N, C-alpha and C positions, 0 to 999 in steps of 0.2 A: 244282763247289761255288765255285772261284776265278774265273770268270766270274762267280756271280750277285756275288760279294763284290764285283770290279771294277765292276760295271753298278752298284751300289746305290751307291758310292764316286763315284761317277762323278754320278748322279742329285743326292746330296748337295752336292757341288761346286757344279754346275749351280744347283741350288736358292739356293742361299749366293751365286753372284755376282748372281743376278737379284736377290736382294734389296739386294745392295749397289747395285744400277745402279738402283732406284725408287727415283724423286723422294719427297723428304718435303712432307709437308702442311706451309703456312705456319702460322704460330705464331696460336693462338687468341686473341682478344682476352682481357682477364684478366676474372674476376666482377666484379660491382659494387663500386663503392668507396664506403664512407660518409665521410663528411665532418662533425662536430659543430662546430655553432655557436650564436651569442645571435645573438638575432632584434633588428634594429631596430622604432622604433614606429611606428602608421600612414605607409606609403607610406614609409618609410623605409630606411635601409641598417643592418645588421647585420655580422656577419662577412663577408668576402667571397672564399671561395675559388672555384676555377674548375673548370667541367666537367671530368673527369676525359679524357685523350684515348687511354687504353688501356681503357676499361670498356667491357661488353657492354650496357652499361643507356645510353637515350637519354632517358630522361627524370630530374626531380629527383623523388624517392620522399620523402615524409616518414615515416621509422619508426622517431621516438620522439619525445615531448614533453613538456617539463616546464615548465609554468608557473609563473615564479619569483615569483607573487604568490598571495593566497589562494583565489585563483579555481584549479580544475579542469581548466580547459579555455580555449581563445582558439580565434578564427579566424587560418588564417598564409596568407601568400599569399607565392609565390615571385616574383621578380624577378630580371629580367635585364639588363645592362648591356651598351649600344649603343655602341661606339666609335665610330660614324661620326657618332652627335649626342653624345655624351657624356651620355647621360644613363641612368636605371633605368627601368624600365617593368614594371609587374607583368603576371604572365601571365596568358592569356585564362581559367584556373581560377579566377581573384579569390579572395576568401578564405575559405578552405575552415575550417570547424567542426570543431576535434579536440581530442579530451579528452586529459588526460594517459595517457600509456603506449605501447607498443610496437606496432608495425603491421608487418604483412607488407609486402613491396616490394609495389608494386602496390595497394596497397590506397587510398594516398592521392598522388595523383598532382598536385603544384604547378604543373608545367610540361613540356610534352611536347616531345619530338622536341628536344632543345637540343643546338645543335653545339658538339663540342670544343673544348677552352679557353676556352669563353664564363662570365666572371667571373658570378656567382649573390648572391643574400641573400636572407633569407626575414623578411618584415614581421611583426608582431603587431597586431593589431586592437586591442585594448584599450593596450599598453605594450609598450614593446621590454622585452630584458634576459630573454627568453623562451631556454630551451635546446632546441634540436632537432639530429635527427642526419637528413642527407639522405643518401638513397642513390643515388648518380648513374653 
């Protein structure tokens, strides 16, 4: 019986030392980050947050929209700032029709494959001043 207890204790100590020496996994990126912003007018610039460097999302996803005028919709375009030229450019998706409301992540992608720390904005087709949430 003493041999069995000693063998069991040795097995537990060995297992514990293996766990202590096992490499730890690298920290996983955080979930997507959401920024609330005000839109600019057509081809204009509204609020200008930067794409999160710690997020697991690569796109700019519109997840909520509220048109500030009487309309219940607008067309929205993501725009990225290019520091090399000092200019804002509309993303390839162009202006996308969006009714007021909330949307799932990836339902409305305004810009794809955005690099970390890139400044972005959203422009409204009709007029600026709308409120949108961008999950990135």
